[in-house]
Every structure is written in C-alpha cells, then in structure tokens.
LUMSE-536489 format. One record per residue (C-alpha): residue number from 0; residue in three letters; x, y, z. Coordinates in nm, 2 decimals, always signed. Last residue first. Layout:
% residues N
SITE,NUM,Ala,X,Y,Z
...
% end
This chain:
% residues 201
SITE,200,Leu,-0.60,+0.34,-0.86
SITE,199,Trp,-0.31,+0.15,-1.02
SITE,198,Gly,-0.32,-0.15,-0.79
SITE,197,Lys,-0.33,-0.39,-1.09
SITE,196,Glu,-0.68,-0.51,-0.99
SITE,195,Glu,-0.79,-0.15,-0.95
SITE,194,Ala,-0.68,-0.06,-1.31
SITE,193,Leu,-0.87,-0.36,-1.45
SITE,192,Arg,-1.18,-0.27,-1.24
SITE,191,Ala,-1.17,+0.10,-1.35
SITE,190,Ala,-1.13,+0.00,-1.72
SITE,189,Glu,-1.42,-0.24,-1.70
SITE,188,Ile,-1.64,+0.03,-1.54
SITE,187,Arg,-1.52,+0.28,-1.80
SITE,186,Asn,-1.61,+0.07,-2.10
SITE,185,Gln,-1.47,-0.19,-2.34
SITE,184,Ala,-1.12,-0.20,-2.20
SITE,183,Glu,-0.78,-0.18,-2.35
SITE,182,Met,-0.66,-0.02,-2.03
SITE,181,Lys,-0.49,+0.27,-2.22
SITE,180,His,-0.80,+0.31,-2.44
SITE,179,Ile,-1.04,+0.32,-2.14
SITE,178,Ala,-0.81,+0.57,-1.98
SITE,177,Thr,-0.81,+0.80,-2.29
SITE,176,Ser,-1.19,+0.78,-2.32
SITE,175,Leu,-1.23,+0.84,-1.95
SITE,174,His,-1.01,+1.15,-1.95
SITE,173,Asn,-1.19,+1.29,-2.26
SITE,172,Arg,-1.53,+1.22,-2.11
SITE,171,Val,-1.43,+1.39,-1.78
SITE,170,Thr,-1.31,+1.70,-1.97
SITE,169,Gly,-1.64,+1.71,-2.16
SITE,168,Glu,-1.83,+1.70,-1.83
SITE,167,Thr,-1.64,+2.01,-1.72
SITE,166,Val,-1.40,+2.01,-1.43
SITE,165,Tyr,-1.44,+2.07,-1.05
SITE,164,Leu,-1.35,+1.71,-0.96
SITE,163,Gln,-1.67,+1.62,-0.77
SITE,162,Ala,-1.88,+1.83,-1.01
SITE,161,Ala,-1.73,+1.66,-1.32
SITE,160,Ile,-1.77,+1.31,-1.15
SITE,159,Asp,-2.13,+1.38,-1.07
SITE,158,Ala,-2.21,+1.50,-1.43
SITE,157,Ile,-2.04,+1.19,-1.58
SITE,156,Ser,-2.25,+0.97,-1.35
SITE,155,Ala,-2.11,+0.81,-1.04
SITE,154,Gly,-2.12,+0.43,-1.03
SITE,153,Thr,-1.88,+0.40,-0.73
SITE,152,Leu,-1.61,+0.25,-0.95
SITE,151,Ser,-1.65,+0.54,-1.19
SITE,150,Ala,-1.52,+0.78,-0.93
SITE,149,Lys,-1.20,+0.58,-0.91
SITE,148,Leu,-1.18,+0.59,-1.30
SITE,147,Val,-1.22,+0.97,-1.30
SITE,146,Asp,-0.95,+1.02,-1.04
SITE,145,Arg,-0.70,+0.77,-1.20
SITE,144,Glu,-0.74,+0.95,-1.53
SITE,143,Arg,-0.67,+1.28,-1.35
SITE,142,Asn,-0.35,+1.14,-1.19
SITE,141,Thr,-0.23,+1.01,-1.53
SITE,140,Leu,-0.27,+0.65,-1.61
SITE,139,Pro,+0.01,+0.44,-1.76
SITE,138,Asn,+0.11,+0.27,-1.43
SITE,137,Arg,+0.45,+0.12,-1.50
SITE,136,Gly,+0.51,-0.22,-1.64
SITE,135,Asp,+0.27,-0.52,-1.59
SITE,134,Ser,+0.55,-0.76,-1.67
SITE,133,Leu,+0.79,-0.62,-1.41
SITE,132,Ala,+0.52,-0.59,-1.14
SITE,131,Ser,+0.42,-0.95,-1.21
SITE,130,Leu,+0.78,-1.07,-1.18
SITE,129,Ala,+0.80,-0.89,-0.84
SITE,128,Leu,+0.47,-1.04,-0.73
SITE,127,Glu,+0.59,-1.39,-0.81
SITE,126,Pro,+0.92,-1.33,-0.62
SITE,125,Asp,+0.75,-1.20,-0.30
SITE,124,Val,+0.96,-0.90,-0.21
SITE,123,Val,+1.23,-0.85,+0.06
SITE,122,His,+1.49,-0.58,+0.01
SITE,121,Glu,+1.80,-0.64,+0.22
SITE,120,Gly,+1.96,-0.40,+0.47
SITE,119,Ala,+2.03,-0.65,+0.75
SITE,118,Met,+1.72,-0.51,+0.93
SITE,117,Val,+1.51,-0.60,+0.63
SITE,116,Arg,+1.65,-0.95,+0.64
SITE,115,Arg,+1.56,-0.98,+1.01
SITE,114,Ile,+1.21,-0.86,+0.94
SITE,113,Ala,+1.17,-1.10,+0.65
SITE,112,Val,+1.28,-1.40,+0.87
SITE,111,Ala,+1.03,-1.29,+1.14
SITE,110,Leu,+0.75,-1.28,+0.87
SITE,109,Asp,+0.84,-1.60,+0.69
SITE,108,Ala,+0.75,-1.82,+0.99
SITE,107,Ala,+0.39,-1.72,+0.94
SITE,106,Pro,+0.37,-1.88,+0.60
SITE,105,Ala,+0.26,-1.62,+0.33
SITE,104,Asp,-0.11,-1.54,+0.31
SITE,103,Lys,-0.05,-1.20,+0.46
SITE,102,Leu,+0.17,-1.09,+0.16
SITE,101,Leu,+0.49,-0.91,+0.23
SITE,100,Phe,+0.64,-0.61,+0.05
SITE,99,Ala,+0.98,-0.51,+0.20
SITE,98,Thr,+1.21,-0.21,+0.16
SITE,97,Ala,+0.94,+0.05,+0.18
SITE,96,Gly,+1.04,+0.41,+0.09
SITE,95,Ser,+0.72,+0.54,-0.07
SITE,94,Ala,+0.84,+0.45,-0.42
SITE,93,Met,+0.89,+0.09,-0.30
SITE,92,Ala,+0.53,+0.09,-0.17
SITE,91,Gln,+0.39,+0.25,-0.49
SITE,90,Arg,+0.56,-0.01,-0.71
SITE,89,Leu,+0.43,-0.30,-0.49
SITE,88,Tyr,+0.08,-0.15,-0.49
SITE,87,Gly,+0.09,-0.14,-0.87
SITE,86,Ser,+0.19,-0.51,-0.88
SITE,85,Arg,-0.11,-0.61,-0.67
SITE,84,Gly,-0.07,-0.88,-0.41
SITE,83,Phe,-0.34,-0.73,-0.18
SITE,82,Thr,-0.36,-0.91,+0.15
SITE,81,Thr,-0.10,-0.68,+0.29
SITE,80,Leu,+0.22,-0.64,+0.49
SITE,79,Ile,+0.43,-0.34,+0.39
SITE,78,Ala,+0.78,-0.33,+0.55
SITE,77,Ile,+0.95,+0.00,+0.63
SITE,76,Arg,+1.29,+0.05,+0.79
SITE,75,Cys,+1.32,+0.32,+1.05
SITE,74,Ser,+1.64,+0.53,+1.03
SITE,73,Pro,+1.46,+0.77,+0.79
SITE,72,Leu,+1.23,+0.90,+1.06
SITE,71,Gln,+1.08,+1.22,+0.93
SITE,70,Gln,+1.08,+1.17,+0.55
SITE,69,Asn,+1.06,+0.79,+0.53
SITE,68,Leu,+0.81,+0.78,+0.81
SITE,67,Ala,+0.58,+1.03,+0.63
SITE,66,Gln,+0.61,+0.83,+0.30
SITE,65,Ala,+0.54,+0.50,+0.48
SITE,64,Ala,+0.23,+0.65,+0.65
SITE,63,Glu,+0.10,+0.76,+0.31
SITE,62,Met,+0.17,+0.41,+0.16
SITE,61,Gly,+0.01,+0.24,+0.47
SITE,60,Ser,-0.30,+0.45,+0.39
SITE,59,Asn,-0.40,+0.74,+0.61
SITE,58,Gly,-0.69,+0.78,+0.85
SITE,57,Pro,-0.85,+0.44,+0.82
SITE,56,Met,-0.62,+0.15,+0.71
SITE,55,Glu,-0.56,-0.01,+0.37
SITE,54,Ile,-0.19,-0.08,+0.31
SITE,53,Asp,-0.09,-0.26,+0.64
SITE,52,Leu,+0.24,-0.14,+0.78
SITE,51,Leu,+0.52,-0.32,+0.96
SITE,50,Ala,+0.75,-0.04,+1.09
SITE,49,Val,+1.11,-0.16,+1.16
SITE,48,Asp,+1.38,-0.02,+1.39
SITE,47,Pro,+1.12,+0.15,+1.61
SITE,46,Gln,+1.18,+0.49,+1.77
SITE,45,Cys,+0.91,+0.47,+2.04
SITE,44,Glu,+0.78,+0.83,+2.04
SITE,43,Leu,+0.86,+0.92,+1.68
SITE,42,Ala,+0.71,+0.59,+1.56
SITE,41,Ala,+0.39,+0.64,+1.76
SITE,40,Ala,+0.35,+0.99,+1.62
SITE,39,Leu,+0.42,+0.87,+1.26
SITE,38,Val,+0.19,+0.57,+1.27
SITE,37,Glu,-0.13,+0.73,+1.42
SITE,36,Asp,-0.26,+0.86,+1.08
SITE,35,Gly,-0.25,+0.51,+0.94
SITE,34,Arg,-0.49,+0.38,+1.20
SITE,33,Ala,-0.49,+0.07,+1.42
SITE,32,Val,-0.17,+0.12,+1.61
SITE,31,Glu,+0.07,-0.12,+1.79
SITE,30,Ala,+0.40,-0.01,+1.95
SITE,29,Val,+0.72,-0.17,+2.09
SITE,28,Val,+0.68,-0.52,+1.94
SITE,27,Glu,+1.01,-0.68,+2.04
SITE,26,Ile,+1.21,-0.92,+1.81
SITE,25,Asp,+1.53,-1.11,+1.90
SITE,24,Glu,+1.39,-1.39,+2.10
SITE,23,Glu,+1.09,-1.45,+1.87
SITE,22,Leu,+0.77,-1.54,+2.04
SITE,21,Gln,+0.68,-1.17,+2.06
SITE,20,Leu,+0.65,-1.17,+1.68
SITE,19,Leu,+0.36,-1.42,+1.68
SITE,18,Ala,+0.18,-1.25,+1.96
SITE,17,Ala,+0.21,-0.91,+1.78
SITE,16,Leu,+0.08,-1.07,+1.45
SITE,15,Ala,-0.21,-1.23,+1.63
SITE,14,Gly,-0.31,-0.91,+1.81
SITE,13,Arg,-0.29,-0.71,+1.49
SITE,12,Val,-0.50,-0.97,+1.30
SITE,11,Met,-0.76,-0.97,+1.58
SITE,10,Gly,-0.77,-0.59,+1.60
SITE,9,Gln,-0.81,-0.53,+1.23
SITE,8,Asp,-0.66,-0.19,+1.15
SITE,7,Glu,-0.30,-0.30,+1.13
SITE,6,Ala,+0.01,-0.09,+1.21
SITE,5,Leu,+0.28,-0.28,+1.40
SITE,4,Leu,+0.60,-0.09,+1.52
SITE,3,Val,+0.89,-0.33,+1.56
SITE,2,Arg,+1.21,-0.30,+1.77
SITE,1,Ile,+1.47,-0.56,+1.67
SITE,0,Met,+1.66,-0.66,+1.99
% end
C-alpha cells in the first residue's frame, strides 16, 4: 500500500481527494490536514510514503511544508497539487524537494497514476508547465525586490513599504526602479502583477 498524507485547506476539496484516492486498491490516505504548519507533525506521526501538498494554506505554505519534510523525513516523497500553474511555483517546488507538480484541473484519474509514478522514483510535471518554466527562465528578482513588489500589490505607499521593511524611502524607490526595469513594466503595480503571475513573489 502507498501511504498518503493529504494537506489541503478547503474541506470539500480535501474530502473529495481523500475519497477519490481511497477508491484505489494500492493507496491509503493515512492523514489529512488543513494547515501547512500541521504537515510535519502529522507526517512524523503516520510516516507517509507520499505527501500531497496544496501550495496556499494557512500556517505555512506548501513550499515551506515541503522543505520541512525534505529535511526531517527525507523518505517521504512530495507532490505539490495546486490550482496555480505558475512557472515560478514549479521552480520553488522542485527546489523545496518536491518530485511532482500537479494541477488541480487535470483529470482525476491522473492523480493516482502520478502518485504511483512518484513512488517509482519518477518526477511528474505537467509538460506545458515545464516548457513555460524553461522559457520564463529563473526569477530575476532579489529578495528585497520581491518584498517591495509584494507590498506594492496591497497598494502600500513608499513610506509604508519603507516602514514595513525597516529601510529608507530612497532604498524602496531604488529596489522598485530595478524591479520595474527587470519586469519590463510601466510601473510598480504592473511589475508586481507580472511577477505574481509568474509565481516569482
């Protein structure tokens, strides 16, 4: 039996995924959690073969949970299951130790097949997303540039961003200017949206 831990914050989706996987003769869902910060404890307790993680969850993200699992329970294979087919997310997931990146809009039958392939030691990635990740290249933004763009998405002023990041307003302007140039955008809001669409924030 392939023992699966399921981490998904939406109760109905989590229940549907669990029910779907329980129909498989060789797959058993041994734990279900709704928060990213519950993943590691549940995994250490039930020792799953595969952890199926959503990206956006309360507590910790699926990426953070994947990193913790990769460090503390390396025998557990990690599959990211998400609605967000962003090339930047794919790169982050692989860097976090995931061996599969699956989209929620894929056919239901693909999920069990992907879990079996992951158990066999394969990497499973949507082909179109893999091509997109290759064509988009690496995230060109520094950590600080990502921080100022993230804050820009909320509509924060330069002064607010400076206070939030404990830097001067001039420093914020410099980071924004560089980020806008890298994203080939007209302004910081456009740069932030483009970076978010690519999964770079």
